[in-house]
Biopython code that builds the backbone (N, CA, C, O; Angstrom):
import numpy as np
from Bio.PDB.StructureBuilder import StructureBuilder

atoms = [
    (1, "MET", "N", (44.550, 0.092, -9.469)),
    (1, "MET", "CA", (44.357, 1.395, -8.948)),
    (1, "MET", "C", (43.329, 1.820, -9.927)),
    (1, "MET", "O", (42.283, 1.299, -9.538)),
    (2, "ARG", "N", (43.119, 2.451, -10.919)),
    (2, "ARG", "CA", (42.311, 3.545, -11.625)),
    (2, "ARG", "C", (41.355, 2.682, -11.140)),
    (2, "ARG", "O", (40.689, 3.109, -10.196)),
    (3, "VAL", "N", (41.067, 1.330, -11.638)),
    (3, "VAL", "CA", (40.084, 1.069, -12.646)),
    (3, "VAL", "C", (38.888, 0.602, -10.413)),
    (3, "VAL", "O", (37.732, 0.691, -10.000)),
    (4, "ARG", "N", (39.947, 0.267, -9.977)),
    (4, "ARG", "CA", (39.024, -0.049, -8.764)),
    (4, "ARG", "C", (38.778, 1.603, -7.643)),
    (4, "ARG", "O", (38.183, 1.473, -6.573)),
    (5, "SER", "N", (39.299, 2.998, -8.071)),
    (5, "SER", "CA", (38.503, 4.030, -7.918)),
    (5, "SER", "C", (37.490, 4.382, -8.561)),
    (5, "SER", "O", (36.625, 4.854, -7.823)),
    (6, "ILE", "N", (37.144, 4.345, -9.948)),
    (6, "ILE", "CA", (36.606, 3.959, -10.396)),
    (6, "ILE", "C", (35.335, 3.602, -10.707)),
    (6, "ILE", "O", (34.421, 3.995, -11.431)),
    (7, "VAL", "N", (35.636, 2.458, -9.685)),
    (7, "VAL", "CA", (34.475, 1.345, -9.907)),
    (7, "VAL", "C", (33.917, 1.663, -8.201)),
    (7, "VAL", "O", (33.189, 0.968, -7.493)),
    (8, "LEU", "N", (34.533, 2.885, -7.931)),
    (8, "LEU", "CA", (34.123, 2.573, -6.149)),
    (8, "LEU", "C", (33.370, 4.051, -6.517)),
    (8, "LEU", "O", (32.623, 4.343, -5.583)),
    (9, "ILE", "N", (33.342, 5.000, -7.521)),
    (9, "ILE", "CA", (32.872, 5.812, -7.143)),
    (9, "ILE", "C", (31.768, 6.196, -8.598)),
    (9, "ILE", "O", (31.367, 7.282, -9.016)),
    (10, "VAL", "N", (31.607, 5.250, -8.928)),
    (10, "VAL", "CA", (30.638, 4.742, -9.217)),
    (10, "VAL", "C", (29.737, 3.861, -8.716)),
    (10, "VAL", "O", (28.561, 4.149, -8.938)),
    (11, "VAL", "N", (29.990, 2.699, -7.998)),
    (11, "VAL", "CA", (29.382, 2.418, -6.540)),
    (11, "VAL", "C", (28.359, 3.166, -6.067)),
    (11, "VAL", "O", (27.134, 3.236, -6.163)),
    (12, "SER", "N", (29.701, 3.963, -5.259)),
    (12, "SER", "CA", (28.545, 5.947, -4.431)),
    (12, "SER", "C", (28.126, 6.302, -5.455)),
    (12, "SER", "O", (29.286, 6.169, -5.846)),
    (13, "LEU", "N", (27.383, 6.776, -6.682)),
    (13, "LEU", "CA", (26.748, 7.502, -6.727)),
    (13, "LEU", "C", (25.555, 6.264, -7.202)),
    (13, "LEU", "O", (24.570, 6.847, -6.750)),
    (14, "MET", "N", (25.206, 5.467, -7.571)),
    (14, "MET", "CA", (24.586, 4.300, -8.019)),
    (14, "MET", "C", (23.784, 4.625, -6.837)),
    (14, "MET", "O", (22.661, 5.114, -6.956)),
    (15, "LEU", "N", (24.599, 4.238, -5.101)),
    (15, "LEU", "CA", (24.274, 3.960, -4.479)),
    (15, "LEU", "C", (23.742, 5.435, -3.348)),
    (15, "LEU", "O", (23.391, 5.316, -2.174)),
    (16, "LEU", "N", (23.830, 6.746, -4.141)),
    (16, "LEU", "CA", (23.293, 8.162, -3.359)),
    (16, "LEU", "C", (21.941, 7.855, -5.075)),
    (16, "LEU", "O", (20.937, 7.244, -4.708)),
    (17, "VAL", "N", (21.934, 8.096, -6.125)),
    (17, "VAL", "CA", (20.870, 8.305, -6.322)),
    (17, "VAL", "C", (19.466, 7.167, -5.741)),
    (17, "VAL", "O", (18.379, 7.561, -5.319)),
    (18, "PHE", "N", (19.943, 5.619, -5.893)),
    (18, "PHE", "CA", (19.129, 5.081, -5.213)),
    (18, "PHE", "C", (18.135, 5.276, -4.050)),
    (18, "PHE", "O", (17.051, 4.729, -3.849)),
    (19, "SER", "N", (18.918, 6.367, -3.217)),
    (19, "SER", "CA", (18.692, 5.920, -1.814)),
    (19, "SER", "C", (17.993, 7.484, -2.050)),
    (19, "SER", "O", (17.202, 7.757, -1.148)),
    (20, "ILE", "N", (18.121, 8.408, -2.953)),
    (20, "ILE", "CA", (17.172, 9.962, -2.926)),
    (20, "ILE", "C", (16.185, 9.054, -3.334)),
    (20, "ILE", "O", (15.207, 9.012, -2.587)),
    (21, "GLY", "N", (16.162, 8.086, -4.616)),
    (21, "GLY", "CA", (15.003, 7.959, -4.538)),
    (21, "GLY", "C", (13.657, 6.619, -4.201)),
    (21, "GLY", "O", (12.553, 6.339, -4.667)),
    (22, "CYS", "N", (14.251, 6.274, -3.502)),
    (22, "CYS", "CA", (13.735, 5.265, -2.006)),
    (22, "CYS", "C", (13.455, 7.235, -1.396)),
    (22, "CYS", "O", (13.836, 7.917, -2.347)),
    (23, "ALA", "N", (13.312, 7.507, -1.061)),
    (23, "ALA", "CA", (12.914, 9.087, -0.710)),
    (23, "ALA", "C", (11.825, 9.499, -1.003)),
    (23, "ALA", "O", (10.737, 9.574, -0.433)),
    (24, "LYS", "N", (12.141, 9.711, -1.764)),
    (24, "LYS", "CA", (10.994, 10.718, -2.218)),
    (24, "LYS", "C", (9.367, 9.842, -1.289)),
    (24, "LYS", "O", (9.307, 8.656, -0.964)),
    (25, "GLN", "N", (8.429, 10.752, -1.109)),
    (25, "GLN", "CA", (7.319, 10.324, -0.506)),
    (25, "GLN", "C", (6.537, 10.669, -1.513)),
    (25, "GLN", "O", (6.567, 11.822, -1.942)),
    (26, "GLU", "N", (5.449, 9.406, -2.215)),
    (26, "GLU", "CA", (4.047, 9.922, -2.542)),
    (26, "GLU", "C", (2.786, 10.611, -1.941)),
    (26, "GLU", "O", (2.699, 10.418, -0.729)),
    (27, "PRO", "N", (1.643, 11.472, -2.552)),
    (27, "PRO", "CA", (1.679, 12.562, -1.837)),
    (27, "PRO", "C", (0.719, 11.020, -1.303)),
    (27, "PRO", "O", (1.631, 10.202, -1.180)),
    (28, "PRO", "N", (-0.363, 10.415, -1.014)),
    (28, "PRO", "CA", (-1.534, 9.736, -0.780)),
    (28, "PRO", "C", (-2.912, 9.953, -1.820)),
    (28, "PRO", "O", (-3.744, 10.734, -2.283)),
    (29, "ALA", "N", (-2.505, 8.881, -1.771)),
    (29, "ALA", "CA", (-4.234, 8.044, -2.044)),
    (29, "ALA", "C", (-5.358, 8.675, -1.790)),
    (29, "ALA", "O", (-6.081, 8.361, -0.845)),
    (30, "PRO", "N", (-5.672, 9.826, -2.778)),
    (30, "PRO", "CA", (-7.409, 10.249, -1.717)),
    (30, "PRO", "C", (-8.475, 8.778, -1.976)),
    (30, "PRO", "O", (-8.314, 7.788, -2.689)),
    (31, "THR", "N", (-9.450, 9.133, -1.159)),
    (31, "THR", "CA", (-9.483, 8.200, -0.227)),
    (31, "THR", "C", (-11.147, 8.636, -1.088)),
    (31, "THR", "O", (-11.291, 9.743, -1.606)),
    (32, "ALA", "N", (-12.142, 7.693, -1.104)),
    (32, "ALA", "CA", (-13.929, 7.690, -0.642)),
    (32, "ALA", "C", (-14.118, 8.339, 0.394)),
    (32, "ALA", "O", (-13.526, 8.074, 1.440)),
    (33, "PRO", "N", (-15.019, 9.346, 0.267)),
    (33, "PRO", "CA", (-15.412, 9.862, 2.059)),
    (33, "PRO", "C", (-16.237, 7.538, 2.424)),
    (33, "PRO", "O", (-16.757, 6.777, 1.607)),
    (34, "ALA", "N", (-15.860, 7.279, 4.225)),
    (34, "ALA", "CA", (-17.092, 6.668, 4.488)),
    (34, "ALA", "C", (-18.148, 6.662, 4.028)),
    (34, "ALA", "O", (-18.586, 7.692, 3.515)),
    (35, "ALA", "N", (-18.697, 5.805, 4.057)),
    (35, "ALA", "CA", (-20.490, 5.346, 4.178)),
    (35, "ALA", "C", (-20.991, 5.760, 5.675)),
    (35, "ALA", "O", (-20.349, 5.323, 6.630)),
    (36, "PRO", "N", (-21.520, 6.149, 5.778)),
    (36, "PRO", "CA", (-22.588, 6.066, 6.743)),
    (36, "PRO", "C", (-22.217, 4.733, 7.366)),
    (36, "PRO", "O", (-21.887, 3.712, 6.762)),
    (37, "ALA", "N", (-22.342, 4.939, 8.866)),
    (37, "ALA", "CA", (-22.734, 2.678, 9.667)),
    (37, "ALA", "C", (-23.625, 3.244, 9.524)),
    (37, "ALA", "O", (-23.419, 3.985, 8.563)),
    (38, "ALA", "N", (-24.994, 3.449, 10.066)),
    (38, "ALA", "CA", (-26.531, 3.249, 9.627)),
    (38, "ALA", "C", (-26.850, 2.870, 8.426)),
    (38, "ALA", "O", (-28.017, 2.535, 8.224)),
    (39, "THR", "N", (-25.695, 2.827, 7.139)),
    (39, "THR", "CA", (-25.751, 2.154, 5.924)),
    (39, "THR", "C", (-25.687, 1.161, 5.572)),
    (39, "THR", "O", (-26.192, 0.535, 4.640)),
    (40, "ALA", "N", (-24.685, 0.850, 6.739)),
    (40, "ALA", "CA", (-24.194, -0.372, 6.830)),
    (40, "ALA", "C", (-24.588, -1.374, 7.283)),
    (40, "ALA", "O", (-24.943, -1.358, 8.461)),
    (41, "PRO", "N", (-24.694, -2.980, 6.288)),
    (41, "PRO", "CA", (-25.265, -4.205, 6.630)),
    (41, "PRO", "C", (-24.965, -5.048, 8.468)),
    (41, "PRO", "O", (-23.872, -5.068, 9.033)),
    (42, "ALA", "N", (-25.600, -5.335, 8.740)),
    (42, "ALA", "CA", (-25.484, -5.186, 9.670)),
    (42, "ALA", "C", (-25.085, -7.168, 9.494)),
    (42, "ALA", "O", (-25.717, -7.928, 8.760)),
    (43, "ALA", "N", (-23.730, -7.624, 10.527)),
    (43, "ALA", "CA", (-22.210, -8.872, 9.421)),
    (43, "ALA", "C", (-23.993, -9.737, 10.599)),
    (43, "ALA", "O", (-24.271, -9.319, 11.722)),
    (44, "PRO", "N", (-25.247, -11.491, 9.484)),
    (44, "PRO", "CA", (-25.226, -12.062, 9.896)),
    (44, "PRO", "C", (-24.734, -13.166, 10.513)),
    (44, "PRO", "O", (-23.746, -13.887, 10.378)),
    (45, "ALA", "N", (-26.249, -13.074, 11.652)),
    (45, "ALA", "CA", (-25.656, -13.719, 13.243)),
    (45, "ALA", "C", (-25.431, -14.724, 12.330)),
    (45, "ALA", "O", (-25.678, -14.528, 11.141)),
    (46, "LEU", "N", (-24.638, -16.638, 13.047)),
    (46, "LEU", "CA", (-24.467, -16.792, 12.642)),
    (46, "LEU", "C", (-24.746, -18.392, 13.745)),
    (46, "LEU", "O", (-25.071, -18.227, 14.921)),
    (47, "ASP", "N", (-24.614, -19.468, 13.316)),
    (47, "ASP", "CA", (-25.270, -19.995, 14.173)),
    (47, "ASP", "C", (-24.334, -20.904, 14.870)),
    (47, "ASP", "O", (-23.128, -20.689, 14.750)),
    (48, "GLY", "N", (-24.726, -21.828, 15.536)),
    (48, "GLY", "CA", (-24.041, -22.576, 16.805)),
    (48, "GLY", "C", (-22.843, -23.463, 15.369)),
    (48, "GLY", "O", (-21.821, -23.210, 14.731)),
    (49, "LYS", "N", (-23.655, -24.330, 15.488)),
    (49, "LYS", "CA", (-22.682, -25.322, 14.556)),
    (49, "LYS", "C", (-21.198, -25.167, 13.384)),
    (49, "LYS", "O", (-20.175, -25.786, 13.093)),
    (50, "THR", "N", (-22.205, -23.445, 12.879)),
    (50, "THR", "CA", (-20.685, -21.937, 12.167)),
    (50, "THR", "C", (-19.942, -21.894, 13.472)),
    (50, "THR", "O", (-18.821, -22.385, 13.598)),
    (51, "LEU", "N", (-20.755, -21.148, 14.674)),
    (51, "LEU", "CA", (-19.511, -20.801, 15.181)),
    (51, "LEU", "C", (-18.341, -22.354, 16.078)),
    (51, "LEU", "O", (-17.552, -22.335, 17.023)),
    (52, "PHE", "N", (-18.647, -23.056, 15.491)),
    (52, "PHE", "CA", (-18.250, -23.701, 16.699)),
    (52, "PHE", "C", (-17.285, -24.769, 15.028)),
    (52, "PHE", "O", (-16.610, -25.786, 15.189)),
    (53, "ASP", "N", (-17.554, -24.107, 13.685)),
    (53, "ASP", "CA", (-16.471, -24.341, 12.613)),
    (53, "ASP", "C", (-15.141, -23.360, 12.316)),
    (53, "ASP", "O", (-14.029, -23.397, 11.787)),
    (54, "ASN", "N", (-16.211, -22.297, 13.160)),
    (54, "ASN", "CA", (-15.130, -21.201, 12.253)),
    (54, "ASN", "C", (-14.021, -21.572, 13.371)),
    (54, "ASN", "O", (-12.880, -22.012, 13.224)),
    (55, "LYS", "N", (-15.149, -21.063, 15.187)),
    (55, "LYS", "CA", (-14.152, -20.992, 16.177)),
    (55, "LYS", "C", (-13.900, -21.750, 16.824)),
    (55, "LYS", "O", (-13.318, -21.317, 17.818)),
    (56, "CYS", "N", (-14.063, -23.017, 16.808)),
    (56, "CYS", "CA", (-13.568, -24.619, 17.841)),
    (56, "CYS", "C", (-12.593, -25.257, 16.430)),
    (56, "CYS", "O", (-11.552, -25.870, 16.665)),
    (57, "GLY", "N", (-13.088, -25.019, 14.929)),
    (57, "GLY", "CA", (-12.756, -25.650, 13.846)),
    (57, "GLY", "C", (-11.024, -25.604, 13.578)),
    (57, "GLY", "O", (-10.297, -26.512, 13.175)),
    (58, "VAL", "N", (-10.604, -23.920, 14.036)),
    (58, "VAL", "CA", (-9.392, -24.010, 14.283)),
    (58, "VAL", "C", (-8.682, -24.980, 14.919)),
    (58, "VAL", "O", (-7.801, -25.527, 14.256)),
    (59, "CYS", "N", (-8.848, -25.318, 16.019)),
    (59, "CYS", "CA", (-7.547, -26.853, 16.708)),
    (59, "CYS", "C", (-8.331, -27.774, 16.228)),
    (59, "CYS", "O", (-7.787, -28.372, 15.299)),
    (60, "HIS", "N", (-9.754, -28.270, 16.556)),
    (60, "HIS", "CA", (-10.146, -28.990, 15.680)),
    (60, "HIS", "C", (-11.726, -29.687, 15.294)),
    (60, "HIS", "O", (-12.856, -29.369, 15.667)),
    (61, "GLY", "N", (-11.353, -30.503, 14.604)),
    (61, "GLY", "CA", (-13.031, -30.498, 13.854)),
    (61, "GLY", "C", (-14.006, -31.361, 14.359)),
    (61, "GLY", "O", (-13.401, -31.935, 15.264)),
    (62, "ILE", "N", (-14.982, -31.744, 14.337)),
    (62, "ILE", "CA", (-16.712, -31.702, 15.007)),
    (62, "ILE", "C", (-16.174, -32.971, 15.639)),
    (62, "ILE", "O", (-16.685, -33.395, 16.676)),
    (63, "ASP", "N", (-14.897, -33.754, 14.900)),
    (63, "ASP", "CA", (-15.311, -35.177, 15.065)),
    (63, "ASP", "C", (-14.546, -34.784, 16.906)),
    (63, "ASP", "O", (-14.911, -35.556, 17.792)),
    (64, "ARG", "N", (-14.064, -34.217, 17.100)),
    (64, "ARG", "CA", (-13.795, -34.302, 18.028)),
    (64, "ARG", "C", (-14.721, -34.429, 20.363)),
    (64, "ARG", "O", (-14.714, -34.848, 21.520)),
    (65, "ALA", "N", (-15.414, -33.397, 18.957)),
    (65, "ALA", "CA", (-17.164, -32.987, 19.280)),
    (65, "ALA", "C", (-18.118, -34.349, 19.706)),
    (65, "ALA", "O", (-18.776, -34.727, 20.675)),
    (66, "ALA", "N", (-17.712, -34.889, 18.175)),
    (66, "ALA", "CA", (-18.619, -36.419, 17.721)),
    (66, "ALA", "C", (-18.675, -37.109, 19.077)),
    (66, "ALA", "O", (-19.751, -37.420, 19.589)),
    (67, "ILE", "N", (-17.403, -37.360, 19.694)),
    (67, "ILE", "CA", (-17.717, -38.987, 19.932)),
    (67, "ILE", "C", (-17.262, -38.953, 21.754)),
    (67, "ILE", "O", (-16.604, -39.689, 22.489)),
    (68, "ARG", "N", (-18.067, -37.607, 21.931)),
    (68, "ARG", "CA", (-18.955, -37.318, 23.141)),
    (68, "ARG", "C", (-20.626, -36.978, 22.861)),
    (68, "ARG", "O", (-21.389, -36.391, 22.093)),
    (69, "ALA", "N", (-20.572, -37.809, 24.085)),
    (69, "ALA", "CA", (-21.375, -37.122, 24.935)),
    (69, "ALA", "C", (-22.152, -36.806, 26.266)),
    (69, "ALA", "O", (-22.936, -37.664, 26.670)),
    (70, "GLU", "N", (-21.996, -35.658, 26.968)),
    (70, "GLU", "CA", (-21.824, -34.511, 27.677)),
    (70, "GLU", "C", (-23.744, -34.283, 27.915)),
    (70, "GLU", "O", (-24.850, -34.388, 27.385)),
    (71, "THR", "N", (-22.943, -33.883, 29.212)),
    (71, "THR", "CA", (-24.653, -32.960, 30.199)),
    (71, "THR", "C", (-24.192, -31.970, 29.354)),
    (71, "THR", "O", (-23.278, -31.990, 28.530)),
    (72, "LYS", "N", (-25.041, -31.012, 29.714)),
    (72, "LYS", "CA", (-25.116, -29.406, 28.980)),
    (72, "LYS", "C", (-23.987, -28.527, 30.721)),
    (72, "LYS", "O", (-23.970, -27.344, 30.382)),
    (73, "GLU", "N", (-23.731, -28.550, 31.185)),
    (73, "GLU", "CA", (-23.396, -28.093, 32.315)),
    (73, "GLU", "C", (-21.370, -28.686, 32.057)),
    (73, "GLU", "O", (-20.413, -28.122, 32.586)),
    (74, "LYS", "N", (-21.310, -29.733, 31.256)),
    (74, "LYS", "CA", (-20.123, -30.523, 31.116)),
    (74, "LYS", "C", (-19.596, -30.090, 29.199)),
    (74, "LYS", "O", (-18.487, -30.178, 28.673)),
    (75, "TRP", "N", (-20.721, -29.707, 28.705)),
    (75, "TRP", "CA", (-20.416, -27.987, 27.797)),
    (75, "TRP", "C", (-20.013, -27.032, 28.061)),
    (75, "TRP", "O", (-19.079, -26.414, 27.549)),
    (76, "VAL", "N", (-20.652, -26.780, 28.887)),
    (76, "VAL", "CA", (-20.305, -24.386, 29.524)),
    (76, "VAL", "C", (-19.161, -24.992, 30.025)),
    (76, "VAL", "O", (-18.449, -23.990, 29.958)),
    (77, "SER", "N", (-18.489, -25.775, 30.436)),
    (77, "SER", "CA", (-17.737, -25.939, 31.618)),
    (77, "SER", "C", (-16.186, -26.099, 30.531)),
    (77, "SER", "O", (-15.188, -25.402, 30.711)),
    (78, "ILE", "N", (-16.334, -27.385, 29.206)),
    (78, "ILE", "CA", (-15.317, -27.464, 28.807)),
    (78, "ILE", "C", (-15.547, -26.131, 27.375)),
    (78, "ILE", "O", (-14.626, -25.417, 26.980)),
    (79, "VAL", "N", (-17.059, -26.093, 26.798)),
    (79, "VAL", "CA", (-16.108, -25.030, 26.029)),
    (79, "VAL", "C", (-16.120, -23.332, 26.531)),
    (79, "VAL", "O", (-16.321, -22.592, 25.568)),
    (80, "LYS", "N", (-15.895, -22.408, 28.212)),
    (80, "LYS", "CA", (-15.347, -22.057, 29.397)),
    (80, "LYS", "C", (-13.739, -21.912, 29.233)),
    (80, "LYS", "O", (-13.045, -20.941, 28.933)),
    (81, "ASP", "N", (-13.361, -23.507, 29.606)),
    (81, "ASP", "CA", (-12.090, -23.623, 29.413)),
    (81, "ASP", "C", (-11.175, -22.815, 27.856)),
    (81, "ASP", "O", (-10.201, -22.063, 27.816)),
    (82, "MET", "N", (-12.119, -23.459, 26.652)),
    (82, "MET", "CA", (-11.162, -23.504, 25.521)),
    (82, "MET", "C", (-11.437, -22.202, 25.645)),
    (82, "MET", "O", (-10.619, -21.612, 24.939)),
    (83, "GLN", "N", (-12.427, -21.145, 26.367)),
    (83, "GLN", "CA", (-11.672, -19.396, 26.571)),
    (83, "GLN", "C", (-10.967, -19.074, 26.132)),
    (83, "GLN", "O", (-10.786, -18.350, 25.154)),
    (84, "GLY", "N", (-9.951, -19.974, 27.341)),
    (84, "GLY", "CA", (-9.661, -18.774, 28.490)),
    (84, "GLY", "C", (-8.237, -19.558, 27.443)),
    (84, "GLY", "O", (-7.149, -19.013, 27.630)),
    (85, "LYS", "N", (-8.242, -20.226, 26.868)),
    (85, "LYS", "CA", (-6.946, -20.798, 26.163)),
    (85, "LYS", "C", (-6.264, -19.312, 24.540)),
    (85, "LYS", "O", (-5.213, -18.963, 24.002)),
    (86, "LYS", "N", (-7.415, -19.065, 24.495)),
    (86, "LYS", "CA", (-7.272, -17.686, 23.446)),
    (86, "LYS", "C", (-7.762, -16.614, 23.863)),
    (86, "LYS", "O", (-8.250, -16.213, 22.807)),
    (87, "ALA", "N", (-8.029, -15.761, 24.687)),
    (87, "ALA", "CA", (-8.473, -14.535, 25.046)),
    (87, "ALA", "C", (-8.874, -14.054, 24.237)),
    (87, "ALA", "O", (-7.939, -13.663, 23.538)),
    (88, "ASP", "N", (-10.275, -13.660, 23.609)),
    (88, "ASP", "CA", (-10.417, -12.342, 22.595)),
    (88, "ASP", "C", (-11.713, -13.658, 22.203)),
    (88, "ASP", "O", (-12.897, -13.469, 22.486)),
    (89, "TRP", "N", (-11.260, -14.834, 21.587)),
    (89, "TRP", "CA", (-10.892, -15.278, 20.369)),
    (89, "TRP", "C", (-12.771, -15.525, 20.898)),
    (89, "TRP", "O", (-13.315, -14.713, 20.150)),
    (90, "ILE", "N", (-13.638, -16.023, 21.535)),
    (90, "ILE", "CA", (-14.590, -16.425, 21.709)),
    (90, "ILE", "C", (-15.577, -15.669, 22.559)),
    (90, "ILE", "O", (-15.187, -15.220, 23.637)),
    (91, "SER", "N", (-16.845, -15.484, 22.162)),
    (91, "SER", "CA", (-17.036, -14.059, 22.855)),
    (91, "SER", "C", (-18.200, -15.086, 23.686)),
    (91, "SER", "O", (-18.463, -16.225, 23.300)),
    (92, "ASP", "N", (-18.793, -14.461, 24.834)),
    (92, "ASP", "CA", (-20.241, -15.346, 25.765)),
    (92, "ASP", "C", (-20.863, -15.750, 24.777)),
    (92, "ASP", "O", (-21.426, -16.815, 24.523)),
    (93, "VAL", "N", (-20.659, -14.419, 23.999)),
    (93, "VAL", "CA", (-22.003, -15.073, 23.263)),
    (93, "VAL", "C", (-22.490, -16.073, 22.262)),
    (93, "VAL", "O", (-23.545, -16.537, 21.830)),
    (94, "GLU", "N", (-21.456, -16.152, 22.141)),
    (94, "GLU", "CA", (-21.028, -16.819, 20.574)),
    (94, "GLU", "C", (-20.801, -18.895, 21.229)),
    (94, "GLU", "O", (-21.015, -19.907, 20.561)),
    (95, "ALA", "N", (-20.255, -18.775, 22.894)),
    (95, "ALA", "CA", (-19.976, -19.279, 23.371)),
    (95, "ALA", "C", (-21.122, -20.084, 23.776)),
    (95, "ALA", "O", (-21.283, -21.300, 23.673)),
    (96, "ALA", "N", (-22.027, -19.025, 24.341)),
    (96, "ALA", "CA", (-23.778, -19.992, 24.416)),
    (96, "ALA", "C", (-24.016, -20.300, 22.866)),
    (96, "ALA", "O", (-24.561, -21.380, 22.636)),
    (97, "LYS", "N", (-23.631, -19.379, 21.604)),
    (97, "LYS", "CA", (-24.777, -20.775, 20.719)),
    (97, "LYS", "C", (-24.156, -21.949, 20.550)),
    (97, "LYS", "O", (-24.899, -22.917, 20.385)),
    (98, "ILE", "N", (-21.851, -22.319, 20.541)),
    (98, "ILE", "CA", (-21.769, -23.010, 20.933)),
    (98, "ILE", "C", (-22.266, -24.434, 21.617)),
    (98, "ILE", "O", (-22.442, -25.563, 21.160)),
    (99, "VAL", "N", (-22.388, -23.926, 22.745)),
    (99, "VAL", "CA", (-23.232, -25.004, 23.827)),
    (99, "VAL", "C", (-23.569, -24.994, 23.397)),
    (99, "VAL", "O", (-23.110, -25.168, 22.267)),
    (100, "GLU", "N", (-24.955, -24.768, 23.617)),
    (100, "GLU", "CA", (-26.285, -24.599, 22.370)),
    (100, "GLU", "C", (-26.346, -26.307, 21.554)),
    (100, "GLU", "O", (-26.893, -27.346, 21.924)),
    (101, "PHE", "N", (-25.636, -26.027, 20.497)),
    (101, "PHE", "CA", (-25.313, -26.428, 19.642)),
    (101, "PHE", "C", (-24.648, -27.719, 19.673)),
    (101, "PHE", "O", (-24.618, -28.420, 18.662)),
    (102, "LEU", "N", (-24.057, -28.117, 20.881)),
    (102, "LEU", "CA", (-23.163, -29.322, 20.731)),
    (102, "LEU", "C", (-24.254, -30.040, 21.816)),
    (102, "LEU", "O", (-24.743, -31.094, 21.409)),
    (103, "VAL", "N", (-24.681, -29.574, 23.155)),
    (103, "VAL", "CA", (-25.758, -29.691, 23.563)),
    (103, "VAL", "C", (-27.074, -30.476, 22.649)),
    (103, "VAL", "O", (-27.787, -31.225, 23.317)),
    (104, "ALA", "N", (-27.432, -30.310, 21.028)),
    (104, "ALA", "CA", (-28.225, -30.285, 20.803)),
    (104, "ALA", "C", (-28.253, -32.142, 20.093)),
    (104, "ALA", "O", (-29.022, -33.095, 19.965)),
    (105, "GLU", "N", (-26.740, -31.703, 19.789)),
    (105, "GLU", "CA", (-25.507, -32.594, 18.815)),
    (105, "GLU", "C", (-25.848, -34.114, 19.024)),
    (105, "GLU", "O", (-26.487, -35.123, 18.726)),
    (106, "HIS", "N", (-24.613, -33.257, 20.011)),
    (106, "HIS", "CA", (-23.539, -34.314, 20.940)),
    (106, "HIS", "C", (-24.175, -33.441, 22.473)),
    (106, "HIS", "O", (-23.763, -32.404, 22.993)),
    (107, "GLY", "N", (-25.059, -34.153, 22.786)),
    (107, "GLY", "CA", (-25.784, -33.752, 24.298)),
    (107, "GLY", "C", (-26.003, -35.356, 25.448)),
    (107, "GLY", "O", (-26.976, -35.890, 24.917)),
    (108, "LYS", "N", (-25.694, -36.037, 26.346)),
    (108, "LYS", "CA", (-26.500, -36.886, 27.385)),
    (108, "LYS", "C", (-27.871, -37.072, 26.877)),
    (108, "LYS", "O", (-28.166, -36.088, 26.199)),
    (109, "LYS", "N", (-28.700, -37.814, 26.921)),
    (109, "LYS", "CA", (-30.396, -37.742, 26.988)),
    (109, "LYS", "C", (-30.739, -38.089, 27.569)),
    (109, "LYS", "O", (-31.966, -38.067, 27.665)),
]
sb = StructureBuilder()
sb.init_structure("model")
sb.init_model(0)
sb.init_chain("A")
sb.init_seg("    ")
for serial, (resi, resn, name, xyz) in enumerate(atoms, 1):
    if name == "N":
        sb.init_residue(resn, " ", resi, " ")
    sb.init_atom(name, np.array(xyz, "f"), 0.0, 1.0, " ", f" {name:<3s}", serial, name[0])
structure = sb.get_structure()
C-alpha cells in the first residue's frame, strides 16, 4: 500500500511538472521585414503544356488527351467540364491556354 502511494505521488508530480513545462510560452521569434511588393519578381507565365501537366496531370496524363482529336469547341467543353470538378483549380485564363495547347497538339484538322 505504501509503495502504491509513493508511485501515485511521483506520477502526479511528473504530470504536474510536465503540464507546467508545456504551458510555458516562448516569445515569438523576430521576423525580417517583408520586402515591398513592387520588388518581388512576377511569376513566370506558363504555357499550355505546362499548365496541362500541372493542372490536368494531377488526375490523368497527356496520354488521355493524345488518343483524342477534337474540335476547338469540343476541347473548350471538355476543359470547362474539368474546371467544374474542382472549384478554383483551373482559372479561365489557364483554361484558355490549355485549350490552345490541346487544339494545336490534338485538334481535328
